PLY file of the C-alpha trace (Angstrom):
ply
format ascii 1.0
element vertex 272
property float x
property float y
property float z
element edge 271
property int vertex1
property int vertex2
end_header
86.08 38.41 9.42
84.72 38.53 5.86
81.55 36.69 6.90
81.14 39.12 9.79
81.41 42.05 7.37
78.83 40.46 5.08
76.42 40.04 7.98
77.00 43.65 9.01
76.36 44.80 5.45
73.11 42.84 5.31
72.04 44.36 8.64
72.86 47.90 7.50
70.85 47.39 4.31
67.81 45.89 6.04
65.87 49.19 6.39
66.21 49.80 2.65
65.35 46.21 1.80
62.31 46.37 4.07
60.93 49.38 2.16
60.96 47.28 -1.01
59.72 43.99 0.38
56.96 45.55 2.49
55.89 48.08 -0.11
52.11 48.53 -0.59
52.45 47.66 -4.29
51.94 43.94 -3.56
48.44 44.50 -2.22
47.72 47.40 -4.54
47.24 45.33 -7.69
43.61 44.24 -7.72
42.68 44.15 -11.40
43.94 43.07 -14.79
44.63 46.70 -15.68
46.72 47.11 -12.53
48.92 44.21 -13.59
49.29 45.67 -17.09
50.40 48.97 -15.59
52.89 47.08 -13.43
54.53 45.11 -16.25
54.75 48.12 -18.58
57.18 49.80 -16.17
58.75 46.73 -14.56
59.86 45.37 -17.95
62.68 47.94 -17.96
64.05 46.39 -14.76
63.78 42.96 -16.37
65.76 44.24 -19.35
68.58 46.07 -17.54
69.17 43.12 -15.23
71.08 41.42 -18.05
73.54 44.30 -18.34
74.54 43.76 -14.71
74.99 40.05 -15.44
77.01 40.73 -18.59
79.23 43.22 -16.76
80.01 40.50 -14.23
80.62 37.95 -16.97
82.99 40.29 -18.78
84.96 40.85 -15.56
85.28 37.35 -14.09
85.30 35.15 -17.22
87.31 35.27 -20.40
85.19 36.42 -23.33
88.11 37.43 -25.54
90.35 35.58 -27.97
92.86 34.20 -27.47
91.35 32.61 -24.37
93.33 32.71 -21.13
92.64 30.97 -17.80
90.64 33.10 -15.38
91.83 34.01 -11.92
88.63 33.00 -10.15
87.20 29.88 -11.82
84.58 29.39 -9.09
83.22 32.89 -9.68
83.38 32.32 -13.43
81.29 29.17 -13.09
78.70 30.98 -10.96
78.34 33.87 -13.41
78.22 31.56 -16.42
75.43 29.58 -14.76
73.44 32.78 -14.28
73.99 33.75 -17.92
72.85 30.31 -19.05
69.64 30.56 -17.06
68.87 34.20 -17.81
69.79 34.26 -21.48
68.77 30.78 -22.61
66.41 29.14 -20.13
63.52 26.83 -20.96
60.05 28.33 -20.86
56.91 26.51 -19.69
56.65 24.79 -23.10
60.27 23.65 -23.11
61.39 26.24 -25.67
64.69 28.07 -25.24
64.18 31.74 -24.39
65.79 34.47 -22.36
63.89 35.55 -19.28
63.34 38.92 -20.92
61.70 37.20 -23.89
59.47 35.22 -21.52
58.39 38.44 -19.82
57.85 40.25 -23.12
55.66 37.43 -24.43
53.68 37.44 -21.19
53.04 41.15 -21.68
51.63 40.53 -25.16
49.35 37.78 -23.87
48.04 40.16 -21.19
47.38 42.86 -23.74
49.80 45.20 -21.96
51.37 47.95 -24.04
54.81 47.12 -25.47
55.19 50.49 -27.21
57.56 52.02 -24.64
59.89 49.04 -24.37
59.93 48.63 -28.17
60.79 52.30 -28.69
63.56 52.02 -26.13
65.07 48.84 -27.58
64.95 50.27 -31.12
66.87 53.33 -29.92
69.52 51.15 -28.27
69.81 49.05 -31.43
70.56 52.16 -33.46
73.53 52.94 -31.23
72.11 55.22 -28.55
73.30 54.57 -25.02
70.58 53.19 -22.74
70.68 56.30 -20.54
70.33 58.68 -23.50
67.59 56.54 -25.04
65.53 56.38 -21.85
66.00 60.08 -21.06
65.02 61.10 -24.60
61.95 58.89 -24.44
60.75 60.56 -21.24
60.68 64.04 -22.80
57.68 65.74 -24.37
54.96 64.29 -22.17
55.78 60.67 -22.97
54.37 57.97 -20.70
57.72 57.10 -19.10
57.95 58.34 -15.52
61.17 59.95 -14.28
61.54 57.14 -11.73
61.84 54.58 -14.54
64.56 56.80 -16.01
66.31 57.04 -12.64
66.19 53.28 -12.22
67.98 52.61 -15.50
70.38 55.49 -15.03
71.54 54.15 -11.66
72.04 50.67 -13.11
74.25 51.91 -15.91
76.20 54.23 -13.65
77.29 51.13 -11.75
77.86 49.07 -14.90
79.97 51.78 -16.53
82.03 52.31 -13.38
83.81 49.03 -14.12
84.05 48.47 -10.36
83.44 44.76 -9.95
82.58 44.81 -6.24
80.07 47.62 -6.81
78.46 45.79 -9.72
78.32 42.58 -7.68
76.75 44.35 -4.71
74.09 46.06 -6.84
73.39 42.70 -8.47
73.32 40.72 -5.21
71.38 43.05 -2.92
69.42 45.02 -5.49
68.28 41.94 -7.41
69.12 38.35 -6.48
68.72 38.55 -2.71
65.28 40.13 -2.68
63.68 39.03 -5.97
62.27 35.77 -4.49
60.53 37.64 -1.66
59.20 40.32 -4.03
57.78 37.81 -6.47
56.31 35.58 -3.75
54.42 38.61 -2.46
53.18 39.39 -5.97
51.97 35.84 -6.47
49.99 35.98 -3.23
47.37 37.88 -5.22
44.50 35.66 -6.31
44.64 37.36 -9.70
47.60 35.26 -10.77
45.68 32.02 -10.31
43.88 32.72 -13.59
45.35 31.02 -16.68
45.55 34.42 -18.36
48.66 34.98 -16.25
50.29 31.59 -16.75
53.29 32.96 -18.68
53.89 35.76 -16.21
53.36 33.40 -13.28
55.96 31.02 -14.75
58.46 33.87 -15.01
57.93 34.78 -11.35
58.07 31.16 -10.18
61.24 30.45 -12.16
63.01 33.38 -10.51
61.82 32.35 -7.08
63.26 28.89 -7.71
66.60 30.00 -9.15
67.33 33.04 -7.01
66.07 31.63 -3.74
67.79 28.25 -3.94
70.97 29.00 -5.88
71.74 32.42 -7.27
70.87 34.59 -4.26
73.20 32.94 -1.72
76.01 32.66 -4.29
75.64 36.31 -5.24
76.21 37.28 -1.61
79.30 35.09 -1.50
80.52 36.86 -4.62
80.31 40.22 -2.86
82.19 38.88 0.16
84.97 37.41 -1.95
85.41 40.54 -4.03
85.44 42.90 -1.04
87.71 40.69 1.03
89.39 42.64 3.83
89.19 46.00 2.03
87.07 48.32 4.18
86.73 50.86 1.39
85.29 48.18 -0.90
82.75 47.21 1.75
81.62 50.84 2.08
81.28 51.16 -1.69
79.36 47.88 -1.78
76.95 49.32 0.79
76.50 52.55 -1.18
75.81 50.71 -4.44
73.33 48.34 -2.82
71.58 51.18 -0.99
71.09 53.13 -4.22
69.78 50.01 -6.00
67.23 49.41 -3.25
66.19 53.07 -3.11
65.65 53.12 -6.88
63.57 49.94 -6.65
61.38 51.45 -3.95
60.97 54.57 -6.10
59.99 52.40 -9.08
57.36 50.71 -6.92
56.13 54.18 -5.85
55.90 55.13 -9.52
53.77 52.10 -10.40
51.49 52.66 -7.41
50.99 56.27 -8.50
50.14 55.13 -12.03
47.64 52.58 -10.72
46.10 55.25 -8.51
45.85 57.69 -11.42
44.14 55.07 -13.54
41.72 54.18 -10.75
40.88 57.86 -10.23
40.30 58.35 -13.94
38.14 55.24 -14.11
36.05 56.45 -11.19
35.22 59.62 -13.10
33.78 57.71 -16.05
29.98 57.78 -16.28
28.25 54.53 -15.31
25.73 53.07 -17.71
0 1
1 2
2 3
3 4
4 5
5 6
6 7
7 8
8 9
9 10
10 11
11 12
12 13
13 14
14 15
15 16
16 17
17 18
18 19
19 20
20 21
21 22
22 23
23 24
24 25
25 26
26 27
27 28
28 29
29 30
30 31
31 32
32 33
33 34
34 35
35 36
36 37
37 38
38 39
39 40
40 41
41 42
42 43
43 44
44 45
45 46
46 47
47 48
48 49
49 50
50 51
51 52
52 53
53 54
54 55
55 56
56 57
57 58
58 59
59 60
60 61
61 62
62 63
63 64
64 65
65 66
66 67
67 68
68 69
69 70
70 71
71 72
72 73
73 74
74 75
75 76
76 77
77 78
78 79
79 80
80 81
81 82
82 83
83 84
84 85
85 86
86 87
87 88
88 89
89 90
90 91
91 92
92 93
93 94
94 95
95 96
96 97
97 98
98 99
99 100
100 101
101 102
102 103
103 104
104 105
105 106
106 107
107 108
108 109
109 110
110 111
111 112
112 113
113 114
114 115
115 116
116 117
117 118
118 119
119 120
120 121
121 122
122 123
123 124
124 125
125 126
126 127
127 128
128 129
129 130
130 131
131 132
132 133
133 134
134 135
135 136
136 137
137 138
138 139
139 140
140 141
141 142
142 143
143 144
144 145
145 146
146 147
147 148
148 149
149 150
150 151
151 152
152 153
153 154
154 155
155 156
156 157
157 158
158 159
159 160
160 161
161 162
162 163
163 164
164 165
165 166
166 167
167 168
168 169
169 170
170 171
171 172
172 173
173 174
174 175
175 176
176 177
177 178
178 179
179 180
180 181
181 182
182 183
183 184
184 185
185 186
186 187
187 188
188 189
189 190
190 191
191 192
192 193
193 194
194 195
195 196
196 197
197 198
198 199
199 200
200 201
201 202
202 203
203 204
204 205
205 206
206 207
207 208
208 209
209 210
210 211
211 212
212 213
213 214
214 215
215 216
216 217
217 218
218 219
219 220
220 221
221 222
222 223
223 224
224 225
225 226
226 227
227 228
228 229
229 230
230 231
231 232
232 233
233 234
234 235
235 236
236 237
237 238
238 239
239 240
240 241
241 242
242 243
243 244
244 245
245 246
246 247
247 248
248 249
249 250
250 251
251 252
252 253
253 254
254 255
255 256
256 257
257 258
258 259
259 260
260 261
261 262
262 263
263 264
264 265
265 266
266 267
267 268
268 269
269 270
270 271
């Protein structure tokens, strides 16, 4: 019965997933500047991913002292494996780095702006909540689009709910299940064949490998185990996943709009 519910949930979410995976953004990036525009907004999704992971870790493993045995050791092992890979993986040179650090370094190599993400992280370090920091940063004509704000806000609404099945569903369907397909579509662009993008390409390829082969299927199992036979939990899992997918599609819309605005501005420049 649980497997049947999981299949039904996947079917119900397919229209929302399709909007993300078949979004025009994958064919829209045709230049180095387009990729820079992409990473400058997408980096916020790379960053807030870890808060979903940490919320799961806090709920299904023991991170307090004194230590006590956990109720679901299989789930604890799965989440700990994700934390290990995301927070302390090996980069292309064999150095230990978080995936966020890999992405951040790739941005610097590309010459993409790191001003927005640095401002945001500095605000969080000083004690501001992520939602307040990102909202404040979007005021006054700043470069942050409201859809970047909405993306982070929806993530932290789920995280702060403390509802484990909702967090797991947002994590599974909004991230792990579709990330491989998203990144494969991005890498289909001939742009990424250039060595300029080797660090970013490695980040994408590493996620395709981990999420497609291991983390994605296990994340779906996590949702099924947490929802069990509780119909209300399954409905809440659907709602959380739907919002996550809608916010992702909106983020992709945002980036496409920014690329279009840049292209229009560039077209107005006088030709020598």
